[in-house]
VEXNUVEX-80558 format. One record per residue (C-alpha): x, y, z negated; residue number from 0; residue in one letter. Coordinates in nm, 4 decimals. Layout:
+----------+----------+----------+-----+----+
|        X |        Y |        Z |   i | aa |
+----------+----------+----------+-----+----+
|        X |        Y |        Z | NUM |  A |
...
+----------+----------+----------+-----+----+
end
This chain:
+----------+----------+----------+-----+----+
|        X |        Y |        Z |   i | aa |
+----------+----------+----------+-----+----+
|  -4.5121 |  -0.4512 |  -3.7136 |   0 |  M |
|  -4.7598 |  -0.7218 |  -3.8117 |   1 |  V |
|  -4.4992 |  -0.9887 |  -3.7368 |   2 |  S |
|  -4.2419 |  -0.7985 |  -3.9428 |   3 |  F |
|  -4.4822 |  -0.7760 |  -4.2374 |   4 |  I |
|  -4.5589 |  -1.1480 |  -4.2109 |   5 |  D |
|  -4.1883 |  -1.2275 |  -4.2299 |   6 |  E |
|  -4.1182 |  -1.0131 |  -4.5378 |   7 |  H |
|  -4.4457 |  -0.9980 |  -4.7326 |   8 |  R |
|  -4.3389 |  -1.2804 |  -4.9601 |   9 |  G |
|  -4.0347 |  -1.0836 |  -5.0753 |  10 |  E |
|  -4.1674 |  -0.7254 |  -5.0837 |  11 |  H |
|  -4.5470 |  -0.7420 |  -5.0582 |  12 |  G |
|  -4.7733 |  -0.5927 |  -4.7939 |  13 |  V |
|  -4.8405 |  -0.2475 |  -4.9442 |  14 |  E |
|  -4.4731 |  -0.1525 |  -5.0128 |  15 |  P |
|  -4.3789 |  -0.2472 |  -4.6560 |  16 |  I |
|  -4.6733 |  -0.0503 |  -4.5104 |  17 |  C |
|  -4.5537 |   0.2580 |  -4.7014 |  18 |  K |
|  -4.2303 |   0.2426 |  -4.5014 |  19 |  Q |
|  -4.3989 |   0.1669 |  -4.1683 |  20 |  L |
|  -4.6547 |   0.3740 |  -3.9725 |  21 |  P |
|  -4.9343 |   0.1251 |  -4.0444 |  22 |  I |
|  -5.2065 |   0.1165 |  -4.3107 |  23 |  A |
|  -5.2613 |  -0.2003 |  -4.5148 |  24 |  P |
|  -5.6236 |  -0.2056 |  -4.3987 |  25 |  S |
|  -5.5057 |  -0.2101 |  -4.0366 |  26 |  T |
|  -5.2791 |  -0.5024 |  -4.1096 |  27 |  Y |
|  -5.5536 |  -0.7016 |  -4.2815 |  28 |  Y |
|  -5.8035 |  -0.6204 |  -4.0044 |  29 |  E |
|  -5.5560 |  -0.7441 |  -3.7472 |  30 |  H |
|  -5.5124 |  -1.0699 |  -3.9366 |  31 |  K |
|  -5.8883 |  -1.1150 |  -3.9654 |  32 |  L |
|  -5.9412 |  -1.0568 |  -3.5940 |  33 |  R |
|  -5.6706 |  -1.3066 |  -3.5152 |  34 |  K |
|  -5.8392 |  -1.5728 |  -3.7277 |  35 |  S |
|  -6.1911 |  -1.4728 |  -3.6157 |  36 |  D |
|  -6.2000 |  -1.3492 |  -3.2532 |  37 |  P |
|  -6.5645 |  -1.2445 |  -3.2908 |  38 |  D |
|  -6.4511 |  -0.9528 |  -3.5097 |  39 |  R |
|  -6.2518 |  -0.8065 |  -3.2212 |  40 |  G |
|  -6.3446 |  -0.4989 |  -3.0205 |  41 |  S |
|  -6.5454 |  -0.5245 |  -2.7007 |  42 |  D |
|  -6.2316 |  -0.4555 |  -2.4992 |  43 |  R |
|  -6.0281 |  -0.7273 |  -2.6672 |  44 |  S |
|  -6.3138 |  -0.9748 |  -2.6209 |  45 |  K |
|  -6.3381 |  -0.8889 |  -2.2520 |  46 |  R |
|  -5.9593 |  -0.9130 |  -2.2142 |  47 |  D |
|  -5.9665 |  -1.2627 |  -2.3613 |  48 |  Q |
|  -6.2423 |  -1.3636 |  -2.1200 |  49 |  W |
|  -6.0629 |  -1.2060 |  -1.8232 |  50 |  L |
|  -5.7370 |  -1.3803 |  -1.9136 |  51 |  E |
|  -5.9122 |  -1.7156 |  -1.8760 |  52 |  V |
|  -6.0507 |  -1.6161 |  -1.5337 |  53 |  E |
|  -5.7174 |  -1.4753 |  -1.4163 |  54 |  I |
|  -5.5339 |  -1.7884 |  -1.5254 |  55 |  Q |
|  -5.7938 |  -2.0012 |  -1.3449 |  56 |  R |
|  -5.7628 |  -1.8064 |  -1.0179 |  57 |  V |
|  -5.3840 |  -1.8193 |  -1.0384 |  58 |  W |
|  -5.3808 |  -2.1953 |  -1.1030 |  59 |  D |
|  -5.6384 |  -2.2711 |  -0.8325 |  60 |  E |
|  -5.4204 |  -2.0952 |  -0.5751 |  61 |  N |
|  -5.1066 |  -2.2961 |  -0.6456 |  62 |  K |
|  -4.9679 |  -2.0301 |  -0.8797 |  63 |  Q |
|  -4.8492 |  -1.8128 |  -0.5912 |  64 |  V |
|  -5.0970 |  -1.5229 |  -0.6083 |  65 |  Y |
|  -4.9738 |  -1.1852 |  -0.7239 |  66 |  G |
|  -5.1739 |  -0.9025 |  -0.8816 |  67 |  V |
|  -5.3371 |  -0.7841 |  -0.5598 |  68 |  R |
|  -5.4561 |  -1.1269 |  -0.4466 |  69 |  K |
|  -5.5810 |  -1.2273 |  -0.7913 |  70 |  V |
|  -5.7702 |  -0.8986 |  -0.8144 |  71 |  W |
|  -5.9275 |  -0.9444 |  -0.4708 |  72 |  R |
|  -6.0285 |  -1.3024 |  -0.5517 |  73 |  Q |
|  -6.2000 |  -1.1841 |  -0.8707 |  74 |  L |
|  -6.3882 |  -0.9253 |  -0.6662 |  75 |  K |
|  -6.5017 |  -1.1955 |  -0.4231 |  76 |  R |
|  -6.6378 |  -1.3862 |  -0.7215 |  77 |  E |
|  -6.8201 |  -1.0711 |  -0.8425 |  78 |  N |
|  -6.5973 |  -1.0428 |  -1.1488 |  79 |  I |
|  -6.5505 |  -0.6709 |  -1.2050 |  80 |  A |
|  -6.2013 |  -0.5766 |  -1.3174 |  81 |  A |
|  -5.9712 |  -0.2874 |  -1.2400 |  82 |  A |
|  -5.6498 |  -0.3696 |  -1.0587 |  83 |  R |
|  -5.4448 |  -0.2161 |  -1.3403 |  84 |  C |
|  -5.6280 |  -0.4379 |  -1.5899 |  85 |  T |
|  -5.5415 |  -0.7484 |  -1.3877 |  86 |  V |
|  -5.1791 |  -0.6350 |  -1.3739 |  87 |  E |
|  -5.1710 |  -0.5732 |  -1.7506 |  88 |  R |
|  -5.3230 |  -0.9082 |  -1.8363 |  89 |  L |
|  -5.1013 |  -1.1008 |  -1.5945 |  90 |  M |
|  -4.7987 |  -0.9467 |  -1.7663 |  91 |  K |
|  -4.9409 |  -1.0523 |  -2.1027 |  92 |  R |
|  -4.9933 |  -1.4058 |  -1.9726 |  93 |  L |
|  -4.6426 |  -1.4114 |  -1.8274 |  94 |  G |
|  -4.7567 |  -1.5019 |  -1.4755 |  95 |  I |
|  -4.6708 |  -1.3385 |  -1.1438 |  96 |  E |
|  -4.6891 |  -1.4002 |  -0.7719 |  97 |  G |
|  -4.4230 |  -1.5712 |  -0.5671 |  98 |  V |
|  -4.1871 |  -1.3287 |  -0.3976 |  99 |  R |
|  -4.1228 |  -1.4130 |  -0.0359 | 100 |  R |
|  -3.7598 |  -1.4635 |   0.0588 | 101 |  G |
|  -3.4661 |  -1.3241 |  -0.1300 | 102 |  R |
|  -3.2780 |  -0.9999 |  -0.1256 | 103 |  R |
|  -2.9917 |  -0.9898 |   0.1201 | 104 |  C |
|  -2.6842 |  -0.7738 |   0.0793 | 105 |  W |
|  -2.4943 |  -0.6742 |   0.3911 | 106 |  T |
|  -2.2642 |  -0.3996 |   0.2598 | 107 |  T |
|  -2.0290 |  -0.5400 |  -0.0031 | 108 |  I |
|  -1.7817 |  -0.2750 |  -0.1080 | 109 |  S |
|  -1.4352 |  -0.3377 |  -0.2439 | 110 |  D |
|  -1.2900 |  -0.0322 |  -0.4192 | 111 |  D |
|  -0.9426 |  -0.1881 |  -0.4119 | 112 |  A |
|  -0.9238 |  -0.1550 |  -0.0331 | 113 |  L |
|  -0.7832 |   0.1532 |   0.1370 | 114 |  D |
|  -1.0527 |   0.3471 |   0.3196 | 115 |  R |
|  -1.0085 |   0.5627 |   0.6308 | 116 |  P |
|  -1.1490 |   0.9148 |   0.6281 | 117 |  A |
|  -1.4971 |   1.0000 |   0.7554 | 118 |  D |
|  -1.4219 |   1.1451 |   1.0997 | 119 |  L |
|  -1.7883 |   1.1696 |   1.2000 | 120 |  V |
|  -1.9367 |   1.3628 |   0.9071 | 121 |  N |
|  -2.2908 |   1.2654 |   1.0133 | 122 |  R |
|  -2.2489 |   1.4225 |   1.3578 | 123 |  Q |
|  -2.3459 |   1.1332 |   1.5846 | 124 |  F |
|  -2.2812 |   1.3138 |   1.9121 | 125 |  V |
|  -2.0730 |   1.1999 |   2.2083 | 126 |  A |
|  -2.0183 |   1.3749 |   2.5413 | 127 |  T |
|  -1.8816 |   1.0709 |   2.7227 | 128 |  R |
|  -1.8793 |   0.6916 |   2.7002 | 129 |  P |
|  -1.6303 |   0.5316 |   2.4598 | 130 |  N |
|  -1.5945 |   0.8464 |   2.2536 | 131 |  Q |
|  -1.7745 |   0.7229 |   1.9415 | 132 |  L |
|  -1.8829 |   0.3731 |   1.8412 | 133 |  W |
|  -2.0853 |   0.2975 |   1.5303 | 134 |  V |
|  -2.0998 |  -0.0481 |   1.3738 | 135 |  A |
|  -2.3154 |  -0.2106 |   1.1093 | 136 |  D |
|  -2.4576 |  -0.5395 |   0.9825 | 137 |  I |
|  -2.8219 |  -0.6233 |   0.9245 | 138 |  T |
|  -3.0173 |  -0.9410 |   0.8522 | 139 |  F |
|  -3.3110 |  -1.1010 |   1.0310 | 140 |  V |
|  -3.5561 |  -1.3542 |   0.8870 | 141 |  A |
|  -3.5997 |  -1.6735 |   1.0904 | 142 |  T |
|  -3.7944 |  -1.9935 |   1.0309 | 143 |  W |
|  -3.4793 |  -2.1575 |   0.8982 | 144 |  S |
|  -3.3726 |  -1.8660 |   0.6766 | 145 |  G |
|  -3.1873 |  -1.5369 |   0.7036 | 146 |  F |
|  -2.9172 |  -1.4744 |   0.9613 | 147 |  V |
|  -2.6796 |  -1.1800 |   0.9723 | 148 |  Y |
|  -2.6364 |  -0.9684 |   1.2849 | 149 |  V |
|  -2.3330 |  -0.7475 |   1.3450 | 150 |  A |
|  -2.3387 |  -0.4967 |   1.6279 | 151 |  F |
|  -2.1369 |  -0.2139 |   1.7817 | 152 |  V |
|  -2.3137 |   0.0784 |   1.9530 | 153 |  I |
|  -2.1814 |   0.3298 |   2.2025 | 154 |  D |
|  -2.3242 |   0.6607 |   2.0764 | 155 |  V |
|  -2.3170 |   0.8284 |   2.4208 | 156 |  F |
|  -2.5233 |   0.5599 |   2.5955 | 157 |  A |
|  -2.7137 |   0.4467 |   2.2829 | 158 |  R |
|  -2.6263 |   0.0975 |   2.3986 | 159 |  R |
|  -2.5215 |  -0.2080 |   2.2006 | 160 |  I |
|  -2.1875 |  -0.3026 |   2.3520 | 161 |  V |
|  -2.1048 |  -0.5882 |   2.1137 | 162 |  G |
|  -2.3035 |  -0.8108 |   1.8813 | 163 |  W |
|  -2.2851 |  -1.1441 |   1.7023 | 164 |  R |
|  -2.5156 |  -1.3581 |   1.4842 | 165 |  V |
|  -2.3994 |  -1.5737 |   1.1939 | 166 |  S |
|  -2.5204 |  -1.7339 |   0.8719 | 167 |  R |
|  -2.2267 |  -1.5927 |   0.6767 | 168 |  S |
|  -2.0855 |  -1.2465 |   0.6113 | 169 |  L |
|  -1.7261 |  -1.3424 |   0.6775 | 170 |  K |
|  -1.4971 |  -1.1097 |   0.8701 | 171 |  T |
|  -1.5331 |  -1.3290 |   1.1811 | 172 |  E |
|  -1.8883 |  -1.1955 |   1.2209 | 173 |  L |
|  -1.7833 |  -0.8339 |   1.2723 | 174 |  V |
|  -1.4638 |  -0.9322 |   1.4529 | 175 |  L |
|  -1.6598 |  -1.1256 |   1.7168 | 176 |  D |
|  -1.8917 |  -0.8287 |   1.7722 | 177 |  A |
|  -1.5886 |  -0.6005 |   1.8127 | 178 |  L |
|  -1.4197 |  -0.8442 |   2.0494 | 179 |  E |
|  -1.7270 |  -0.8443 |   2.2746 | 180 |  Q |
|  -1.7344 |  -0.4641 |   2.2733 | 181 |  A |
|  -1.3649 |  -0.4461 |   2.3656 | 182 |  L |
|  -1.4167 |  -0.7015 |   2.6422 | 183 |  W |
|  -1.7121 |  -0.5113 |   2.7909 | 184 |  S |
|  -1.5476 |  -0.1674 |   2.7917 | 185 |  R |
|  -1.2250 |  -0.0172 |   2.9252 | 186 |  T |
|  -1.0502 |   0.3211 |   2.8870 | 187 |  N |
|  -1.0782 |   0.3454 |   2.5091 | 188 |  L |
|  -0.8466 |   0.6452 |   2.4688 | 189 |  E |
|  -0.9658 |   0.8800 |   2.1918 | 190 |  G |
|  -1.2331 |   0.6359 |   2.0720 | 191 |  L |
|  -1.3540 |   0.6622 |   1.7119 | 192 |  V |
|  -1.5051 |   0.3562 |   1.5416 | 193 |  H |
|  -1.7416 |   0.4464 |   1.2526 | 194 |  H |
|  -1.8844 |   0.2064 |   0.9918 | 195 |  S |
|  -1.9786 |   0.1904 |   0.6255 | 196 |  D |
|  -1.7440 |   0.0730 |   0.3488 | 197 |  R |
|  -1.8292 |  -0.2947 |   0.3795 | 198 |  G |
|  -1.5333 |  -0.5152 |   0.2953 | 199 |  C |
|  -1.5600 |  -0.6828 |   0.6385 | 200 |  Q |
|  -1.4871 |  -0.3523 |   0.8134 | 201 |  Y |
|  -1.2056 |  -0.2669 |   0.5722 | 202 |  L |
|  -1.0390 |  -0.6061 |   0.5990 | 203 |  S |
|  -0.6810 |  -0.6285 |   0.7228 | 204 |  I |
|  -0.7785 |  -0.8331 |   1.0277 | 205 |  R |
|  -1.0437 |  -0.5865 |   1.1389 | 206 |  Y |
|  -0.8212 |  -0.2851 |   1.0746 | 207 |  S |
|  -0.5361 |  -0.4449 |   1.2664 | 208 |  D |
|  -0.7675 |  -0.5115 |   1.5605 | 209 |  K |
|  -0.8689 |  -0.1451 |   1.5747 | 210 |  L |
|  -0.5060 |  -0.0345 |   1.5598 | 211 |  I |
|  -0.4100 |  -0.2850 |   1.8303 | 212 |  E |
|  -0.6832 |  -0.1432 |   2.0565 | 213 |  A |
|  -0.5780 |   0.2166 |   1.9847 | 214 |  G |
|  -0.9092 |   0.3003 |   1.8123 | 215 |  I |
|  -0.9356 |   0.5487 |   1.5261 | 216 |  D |
|  -1.1257 |   0.4118 |   1.2264 | 217 |  A |
|  -1.3863 |   0.6208 |   1.0434 | 218 |  S |
|  -1.5741 |   0.5139 |   0.7310 | 219 |  V |
|  -1.8794 |   0.6565 |   0.5548 | 220 |  G |
|  -2.0132 |   0.5705 |   0.2116 | 221 |  S |
|  -2.1841 |   0.2584 |   0.0780 | 222 |  V |
|  -2.5619 |   0.2348 |   0.1086 | 223 |  G |
|  -2.5931 |   0.5828 |   0.2589 | 224 |  D |
|  -2.8247 |   0.5754 |   0.5589 | 225 |  S |
|  -2.7233 |   0.9293 |   0.6574 | 226 |  Y |
|  -2.3512 |   0.8532 |   0.6787 | 227 |  D |
|  -2.4274 |   0.5829 |   0.9351 | 228 |  N |
|  -2.7684 |   0.7050 |   1.0491 | 229 |  A |
|  -2.7557 |   0.5925 |   1.4113 | 230 |  L |
|  -2.6704 |   0.2345 |   1.3187 | 231 |  A |
|  -2.9336 |   0.2355 |   1.0434 | 232 |  E |
|  -3.1904 |   0.3375 |   1.3059 | 233 |  T |
|  -3.1046 |   0.0259 |   1.5048 | 234 |  I |
|  -3.1481 |  -0.1745 |   1.1849 | 235 |  N |
|  -3.4999 |  -0.0404 |   1.1471 | 236 |  G |
|  -3.5977 |  -0.1069 |   1.5071 | 237 |  L |
|  -3.4249 |  -0.4476 |   1.5227 | 238 |  C |
|  -3.3507 |  -0.3645 |   1.8872 | 239 |  A |
|  -3.1034 |  -0.6360 |   1.9664 | 240 |  F |
|  -3.0313 |  -0.7407 |   2.3268 | 241 |  P |
+----------+----------+----------+-----+----+
end
């Protein structure tokens, strides 16, 4: 509001503008005086100004990578009392933040234009024999050289990974290679259901054709739903790769 008044006071005057805004003229003038003379500010504003200098110093001294928690802890080590929420508020005001490690990786990329098989599993991940139900998914693993993607196929009856592959890309070859290994390691696939999410890799023509060629029924859950592919998501959490 103060900025708005500054922009239009020459045309309309301060008092007429304040009548239309929820601000008293005295408040506006006091704000301008405090801005020109910081000593007129409240105790809180004075302390905030002092803390901003200390926060900026700590952030700069630590290569500008510290976030709220680390800046707050460093201030505590230096016997500078400040609440964590205060540090967070002042860092936002200063426009500084910590460095976020890594980047977000997406493994399920849906394509609504692709035909999707029905969900034949309906969250019932139960099998009474081998090669009755396979579940497949993709996850990512952080390495020293960056993220890699891991595709795997699990036999629900044995809770065993029967096919897997690692790659730096999310192309269809990643999931196809994992499926090929599973097909190579198992025989007697009659009545087998293959369940996955709606990732475009699993709905691709090449992958679908491979399932049809092997006589496997395809089943697809929903995107980003850990319950619709719960068993595979559990493997994601454990990172239990062979």
